[in-house]
N, C-alpha and C positions, 0 to 999 in steps of 0.2 A: 567530736574530733577537734583538737586544738588547732588554732590558726598557725600558718607558717609565717604570716606577716609579723614583723617585730614592732611592738608599740614602744616608741621612744619618748612619748610625752609624759609617761608616768615616772614616779620616783624610781621604780625598779623596771628597767627595760625588759620586755619579755615577749615571747610568742606562745604563751600558754594560757592566754585569756584571763589574766588577773583582773582586768576591768569588770569581768562578768562574775567574779567570785569574791565578793567583798569580805567574807570571813577570812579567806586565805590571804587576801591582800593586806588586811589589817594585821594579821599574825606576822607576815613578813616585814611589814613596815615597823612593827613593834620590835622585831629582831634587829633591824637596820642600825639603830643608834649604838647598840652593843657591838656590832661588827665594826663600825667606824671607830669606836673607842679602842677596840682591839687593834685595828690597823694603825692608829696613831701611836699606840704604846708599844706594839710588837712588830710593826711593819718596818720598812727601810728607815734606818735611823739617820736623821739629819737632812733628809731630802724631800720632806713632805710638801714644801712650798716651791720646789723646782718645777719648771715646765719641761715635760719629758715627751719625746716623740714616740708615741705609743700607737699600736693598732687596737682598734675596738671592733668587736664583732657587730655587724649591722644586719646580717642576714644569715640564713642557714643553708643557702644554696652553695654549690661548689665553686662558682665563679663570683668574684667581687663580694665576698662575704665579710670583708673587713675594710675599714678605712684607717688612714694614718693621719694623726694630727698631734699638736702639742696640748698636753693636759697635765694638770697637777694630779698626782696619784690619788689623794683623798677624794677628788672629784671625778675619778674614772667611773664610767657607766657600767658597773657590774650588772650583768643581765642574766636572766634565766632563759636559756635557749635550748630547745630540743630539735634534733634533726627531723626532717620531714618524715611523716609516717609512711610505712610501706604497705600498700594495699594488700589485704589478704595474708598478712604475715602470720606464720604459725610458729609454735614452740619448736626450737631446733634440736632439742636433745632430751633424753631422759624418759621417764614413764609417760609423760604427756606429749611425746614427740608427735608432731603433725597436727595437734589440736590448735585452735585459734589462740593467738597470743593474748595474754591477760591485759586488760586495760585498768583493772583494779587489783588490789593486793589479794592474792588467793589466800583464804583464811588459814589453811594448814601450814603455810610457809611464811606467815607474817613475821615471826621472830627471826627466822633465817634471813629474810630479806632486809629487815631492819639492821641486823648485825653487819651484813655486807656493806650497806650504805653508810653506816656509822664509821666502819673501819676505813673505807675509801675517803669519807669526808674528813677524818682525823688527819690523814696525811697531808691534806692541802694547806691548812694554816701552819702545820709543823714545819714545812720546808721554808716558808716565809720567815718564820721565827729563827730558823737555823742560819739564814742568810742575811739577817737584818743589818749586820755591821759591815758587810762587804763593800757597800757603796763608798765608804770613806777611804778605801784603799784600791779603788778601781784603776786598772791599768790604762784606761782610755774612756772618753765619753761614749764611744761606740759600745764598749763592754758594759759600762754603767747602764746604758739604755737597755741592753739585752737582759741584764739582771732584773731591772725594774719591770720589763715586759713579762718575764717569767713570774715575778712576784704577783703582779696584778691578775695574771691569768690563773695562778693558783688560788687567788682570792675568788675569782669567778667560779672556779670549780667547787670551792666550798659552798658558794651560793647554790650551785646546781644540786648538791647533795642535801642542803638544808631545805630547798624547795620540795624534794621528794619526801623528806621527813615530815615537814609541816602539812603537805597536801594529803598524804596517804596514811599517816600513822598517829593522828590525833594527839592526845596529851603526851603519850610516850614520845612521839616525834618532836613535839615542842621542847620537852625536857632534854632530849638528846641534842637538839640544835643548840640549846643553851650551853650544854656541857662541852660542845666543840670549841667554844670560846673560853672555857675555863681551864682546860688542860694546857700545858705549855712545854715545849720541847726542852728536855734536859732537866725539868723540875724534879726535885726529890719528892715533893708531896703529890703532884698531879702531872706526871709525865705523859707524853703522847703514847699511844697504844702500841706502836711497833718500834722495836729497838733502834733501827737505823735512823729513825726520825727523832731520836734523842741524842744523836752524836753531834759533835761540834762541826761546823763548816768554817774553819779558821782562816782560810786563804782561798785564792782564786783557783789554784790547781785543784783543791778539794771541791770547789763549786763546779768546775768543769767535769770532774769525775762523777760528782753527784748527778748532774744533769745528763751525763752520758749513760751511766749505769742505773742509778736509782729511778730516774724519770723513765727509763726504759722498762723497769718493772712496772711503773705506772701504766705505760702503754700496754703491756701484756695483760695486766689486770683489767684495764678498760676494754681491751679487745674481748676478753672472756665475758665481762659483764654486758658488753654490747650484744652478746648472744643470748641474753636473758629472755625467758618467756614473759617476764613482766615488762611490757612494752615501754612504759614511761622511763624505766631505768635504761633499757636498750637505747632509746632515742637520745637520752641525756648523754650517755657514754659515747655514742657515735659522734656527736658534735664535739665533745671534749677532746676526742682524738685529733681533730683538726688543729687544735691549739697545742696539744702535747708534742706534735712533731717539731715545733720550733724549739722547745726546751731541749730535745735531744740534739738538734742542729747546733745549738749553743754549746753543748757539751762536746760534741764531736769536733767541731771546728776550733773550739778553745784549746783542747789538747793538741790538735794538729798544729796550731799556730805556735804553741810552746815547743813542740818537738822541732818544728821548722827552724825556729829562732836558735835553739840549742845547737842544732846541726850547723847552721850558718856560722855561729860564733866559733864553734870548734874548727871549722874549715878555715875561717879567717885567721885564727891563731895558730893553725898548723898542729892542732891536737888530734891525734888519731885514736888514742885509747879512751873509750867512753867511760871506763871504770876509774879513770884518774879524777876522782871527784874534786880534789883540792884544786887542780888546775882548771877544770871546767867551771866550778863555782866562782873562781876568781874572775871569770869573764862576766859575772852578773847574770848568768842563766841557770836553769835548773837541769842538773845532770840526768841523763837517761835512766840510770839505775834508781834514782829517787822517783821518777815517773813510773817505773815498773813497780816499786813498792807501794805507791799510791794506788796503782791499778789493782794490785793484789788485795789491798785493804777494802776498797770500795766495791770491788766485784764480790768479794766474800761476804761483806755486810749485806749486799743486796740479795745474794742467794738466800740468806736467812728469811727475807721477806716472803718467800714462797711457802714457808712453813715446812712441816714434816713431809718427807717424801711419800709416806703412806698416810692417808688421812681419811677417816670416816666422814668428817665434815665436808671435805671436797666431794666425796662420793654422794653424800646426801644433797649437796647443792646441785650437782649434775643430775641426779635422779629426779629431783624436784623440777628441773628445767629452769632454775633461776640463775645459773651460771654455767656457761659452756666452756669449750676448749678454745684455744687460739685458732681463729678462722674456722670455727665449727662448721659454718655454712659451706666451706670449700672442701671439707673432708669427705672421703668416699668410704663410708662404712654405715652400719645400721644406726648410729647415733644413740645407742642404748648401752653398749659395752658390757652386757650382762655376762657373756662368756669369753670376752677378750682378755688378753694379758698385756703387760708393758714391762720392759726391762728397767729395773731400778738398781743402781749401784749400792752394794752392801759390803760390809766387812765379813769375809768368809775365810776361816782358817788363816787369819792374819793377812789376807790379801783383799784388795778392793776389786770386786768383779760384779758383772750384771746378773741380777736374779729376776726371773719372771714373776710378777705379782699380778693379782687381778687389776685390770685396767682402771676400774672405778676407784680403787684405792690408790693408784699411782698417778692420779690426775695432777697433783702438785708437782711431782717429778717431771711429768710431761711438759707442763707449762714452763717450768724452770729450764728444761732442755731446749725448748723453743726460744727462750730468752737468751741462752748461751749462743745458739746459732745466730740470733739477731745481733748480738754484741760483736761477733767475730768480724763482721764486714768492716766496721770502722777501724778495728785494731789492725786488720790487714792493710788498710789504706795508710794508717800511721806508719807501718813498717815499710811500705813502698817509698814513703818520703825519706825515711832514714837510709834505706838502701840507695836511693837516688842521690844522696849526699855522699856516698862512698864510705859510710861508717858501718862497721860490723857490730850491729846490735839489733835485737828483735824483742819487741814487747809481746808478752804472751799472757793469755788468760790462765790463771792458776787452775789446778784440778778442782773439781766440784767439791771435794772433801776438805780442801784447805781452809783453815781458820774458821771453822763453822761453830756456831753457838746454838743452833736449832736443828733438830732432825737427826737423821741416821748417824751423823759424824760428830755429834756433840762431845763425846767422851774419848775421842781418839785424836792423835796428833799426826798430821799428814803434811808432807812437803808440797810445794807448788807443782811438782811433777807427778804427785800421786803416790809417793813412797810412804808407807806407814812407819812412824818413828817412835822411839821411846821419848818420854817426857824430857830426859836429859838432852837428847839430840835436838829436840824442838827448841829448848831454851838456848842451846849453843848456836843455833842458826837463825833464830827469830829475827835478829836485827838486820840480817841480810835479806829478809823476805817482807818485812812490814816496816812502815815508817818509824824512825827513831825520834827521840827528843831533839837530836842534832838536826835531823831533816826538818822538823817542825820549826826550829829556831832559824835555820838558814832560809827556808822559804818565806817565813814571816819578815825577814830583813829585806826581802825584795818587794814586799807589798807596800809600795809608796803611791800615793794618789797622783794621777796624771790627768789633768783636765784641760790642757791646751788643745784646741781643735786640731785634728789631724795628727796628733802626737800619740805615741804608744810607749809604755814602759819597755825597758831594754830587754826584758826576759820573754817577750811575746811579739810575734810578727803581726803586722796589719792584716786585716781580712782581705780576701781577693776582691770583694766588692762590698759597697755599703748597703744599708737597709734601704729597700726601694730604689737601689742604684744611686743613692745620694753620693756626692763627692766625698773624698777622704777627709776633708776638713769641715764636714757638716757638723753643726752644733746640735748634737742629739739631745743634750740636756742643757737647758738654760738655767744656770745657777743664779740665785738671787745675789 
């Protein structure tokens, strides 16, 4: 059993006993220079020598697990940390339900496990690459610091997956770990594995939408992998979830602060019509319909990350016991699903309606539905803020079939309300539903760097409180 104590004296902080495994330690230390090269070339551009007020994990316990201090990002202590073992833990689902959890890779499922770990690992550096230019147009030092915190933790999550590959998958794992540093977001030759991670993140509204929606997909996937019968993967993901929560907080509060500032500016100027984009934009804030179009885009892109609604791969992962459902351990059923069904939305006679399918085949759809429910809470709170300002506007999540490129809805055109359209109708209304080139140009004009302590760009409100309750004018990033 690996130790819960974190060794901070070694090059790679860890609680997995690297000091007692010289072969693995050498392999990870050999991978380390390539990682640093990647970070310097593809990480936050222009801020590698700045001192940033970052949290670093120092424990895997629930209380006091992180410390805050100023550190240069290339000197951040990326560690390999697994959550504490659960004594007597058993496999929570599938054909092996109730058997002791695996401490080593089960031979028949080796390829499946490696694929899951590689896909998860590939998303971590991808988001860093997508966001590398945002520091230069940060709306405040507070927001700049939050961006960099997200970035370094995505880097640590990459280390977590590389540890599993190097520790448990031999030469294949070492080759996969190397490839994780070779692919690049948006590359024509070697793109990242999942489509949403090859999209641009050109502005801070996009960043906040990404961290609210796409990092929430990360949460759902990690929750499902935390149910894995392969215990090292489960423990790795359980600890990653503690860090992932901050990423979604950044996204939720970022959008909330943009909404708040827009509503304040409209009220100050006496503008009642939220659809008067010209008047609202003249105030130097982002109009609410643009925020809705960005919501439509990022929500639909994220839905594609869940894959096809009916999936034999997902059924096989579950049957094998290597990936469960969201909160599998809290569900009250037989955890095998052999005879169960699940409603999946399909196009039937020109209408979208639920169709019962074998529950094993509908696992992707179920996880996606759990994601949608999880997203709605923050959207509801954004709308309370708008209503409290006396403005008649409501941000809504689009229909699950809207703007989809993967799965059941790939070849049909659907409005945000779920109406099936002709291609001509879609083209006629698209610019009202998804961001336009004019939206992109306008938002980018607002992206001006603000580094004066305690000051914020005019299109976003200050946070309600600082990191670790620091004062509003705290110097979160010490620029050289």
